[in-house]
N, C-alpha and C positions, 0 to 999 in steps of 0.2 A: 387343429393343433393349437394349444394354448401357450401363453407366455408365463414364465416363472416370475415370482415376486421380484427376484433380482433383476431380471430383464426389464420388467416394468419400471423398477426404480432407476435403472440406468437410462432408460428412455426418457423418463421424466427429468432426470438431472441434465441430460443432453438438451432437452427442449428448453429448460430454464436457462442453461448457459447460452443457447442460441438467442433466447429472448433478450438476455443482457447484452449480447454482442450487437444485436440490432439496435438496442437502446444506446449503444456507443460507449459503454463503460468498461468493457474488457480491454485491458492494456496489453495487447500482444507484443508491443515494443518495449516492455518493461526492462528487458535485458540491455537495452540501449540507454538506460537511465541508471544512475547510481544513487545509492543512499548513503548517508553518513550520520554519525552520531557524535562527532567531536571535531574541533577546529583542525587538529593535526591531520585528520583524514582529508579535510577540505584542502589544506595546503598541498598534500600529496596529489590529490585529484587535479588541482590547478596545474601543477608541474607536468603531470602526464598529459593533460589536455593541451597544454601549450606545445609539448613535443609532437603530439599527433595532429595538431591543428584541428581537433575535434572537441567540442565543448558540450558534453552530455548534460541533460537536465537532471537536477539533483532533488531527491526527496530527503527531507530531514526525518530521520528515524527516531521515533519517540517510544520510550519504554513505558507505555501507557498503563501497564499493570504494576509498575515498580517492582519487577521480578529480578532477583539477583542473577539468574542464569541467562537472562536475555540481554541483547544489545539494545542500544537506543539511548538517547540523551534523557536525562531526568526532565520531568514536566517543567520544573522551574528554570531549566536551561534553554527551553525552546526558543524564546524570543532572541536571546543572544546568538544562537546558532543560525536562526533565520536571517538576522541582520548580517552575519558574517557571509552567508551565501549570497545575499543580495548585493553586498559590497564587492563580490568576486566577479570574475568573468563568466562564471557558470550560472546558467539560468535556474531559478528555483521552480521545480515541478510541483512541489507541495509537501505535505506531511504524510508519513506512512507509519503504520503500527500493526502489530499482531496482538490481540488481546490474550489474556491468560487462557490456557487450555482448560476445558471442563467447566467454564463459567459462561453465563449468558453474555454474549459479546456486545449487545446493543448499548449498554451504559458506557462501555469503553469507546465504541464508535462515536457516540454522542459527545463524549469528553474531547476526543480528538477534533471533531467538527467544531466544537466550541473554541478550542485553542486556535484552530485555523481562522475562524471569524475574528477572534481577538487580534490576530496578527496580520490580517488582510491577505490570507493565503487561500487560494481557490482549489488547488489540487488535493485530493484525499485518496490515498492508496490504502484502502481497508477492505476486508472481506476476502474470504476464500470459498471454495466449493460448498462447504457446509453452511455458510452463513451469509453468502453474498446478497441474498434478497434484503435482509435487514440492513446491510451495509449500503446498498443502493438507496433504500428509503431514508437513510440518515446522511446522505450526501456524497457517497463514494463517486469519484471520477475515474477510478481504476480499481479493478478487482482481479484476484488470481484464482482461476477456476480449472487448473490443470487436472485435478482428480476427477472432476465432473465430466471431463472430456476424454481422459486417457486412462482411467482406473488408478488404483493405488499401485505403487511400485513394489 
């Protein structure tokens, strides 16, 4: 009995996801972290955190492809938002971004990594099931690989 090409592809994707898990870059706890792209959201998160006495780690979301339809702060606003998070009681987890669909993601991952270095940020939440290998090679500390593990919805 042989395996279909789809079964082989799914097995390879699962094996790659497992490899990344062993390498420690899959962030299973991402839901316990918040991301923000403006100071008004930071202020709201601080208020909720104080009420709950829980202070989640914060990713600054960057609109790395400068796309109108996507959230995220503009590249030029990254430093100010990082400073605001650092001055708050919420710990900075890092930067996160999703590159434009249909384009090679590596240049966008590299740009976010460069921004992180420039601002002394260590955490990088970049990469998804289809591109996590290049994200890991470019410095990802967290990747999202749900589709590789659980199929498309």
